[in-house]
Residue, then its C-alpha position, 0 to 999 in steps of 0.5 A: m095352342p102352341r106350347s110357349r103360349t100354354t106355358l106363359l098362361g100356366l105361369g101367369g095363372a100360377a103367379a096370379l094364384l100366388a099373389t092372391t094367396a099372399a094377399v089373403a094370407l097377409g090380410q089374415v095376419v095383420i090388421p094395420n088400422p082397424p076401423d073400430g079404433s082397436p090396436g092394430g096387429p096380428l089378427p086373433p084366432s077365430n072366437l066363434t061360439t055356438n050356444a044352443c038356447g032352449p025355450l024362454q024362461t023369463s025376461i027382464v026389460k028396462t027402458e030409459s027415455s032420459p038422456s045421459g052421457t059419459s066421458s069416462v075412459p075406463f068402462t063405467p056402468l050405464p045407470g039402470a042397465n042391470a038385472s039379477v037372474v037366478v039359476p036353480n041348483g044343478q042347472s044351467r041357463c042361457i042368458k041373452v042380452l039385447l041392447t038398443a039405444e039412440t047414441a052419439c059419440e060427440v064431435t071433439a078435436a080428436p077423432d074418437f070411438c065410443y064403446v060398450r060391453a055386456l057383463v055377467d058377474g063381471v065377465p064379458m059376454d059373447p061377443d067379447g070385443a076385448g074393450f073395443q066393441a064400438m057402439d058409435s064413432e064420432d060424428g055428433t049425430a044421434s042414431a039407433h044402434a043395437y047389440e046382442w050378447i049371450k052367455r051360458v051360466g051355471a047355478g046361482n045368482h048372477t048379475v048382468r049389466i051394460e058398461r060404456r066408455v070413450a077412448d078420449p076423455t074430451t069426447r062425450f058418449w051421449w045416450d037416450d031412448w034405450t032398452f035393455d032386455v035380459s032373457l033367460h033360456l033353458 
């Protein structure tokens, strides 16, 4: 191959690599319009957590088949979706929460998102969506959704609960047919 063609191919490849690297870098730095309704801005650092949970010790399961809803912008408890667990002195346990629900983020004039979170003793469990863990987005039709959270805790009495909210007070976050499963593992 002639030297000028090799040089052009080399320069073209370098330019493509530079453009790809810049695009990836830009994609990792700023999220201008996140699809979950959270504020845009710099991409936070990775928050990957690993918990080694042992055998199941106990499980508390609650179900509800009567509809409920909220239009609260601040997080508010999902009635009935709470449980207390006890960890013996000198020990720790892994708490897993599985939530399944039929939900709808009802249609209003303002496009909206409906959010959910799981707490242990008032502290968000992982994954922690920082207030923007979308359970549903506004389209008005009910559908099934699920989340699972996890947190390792020390000895003592612990309260686990689910909370929900909307971003716009004109939206109603509708819930039906949910299951709340709190399992305690070694």
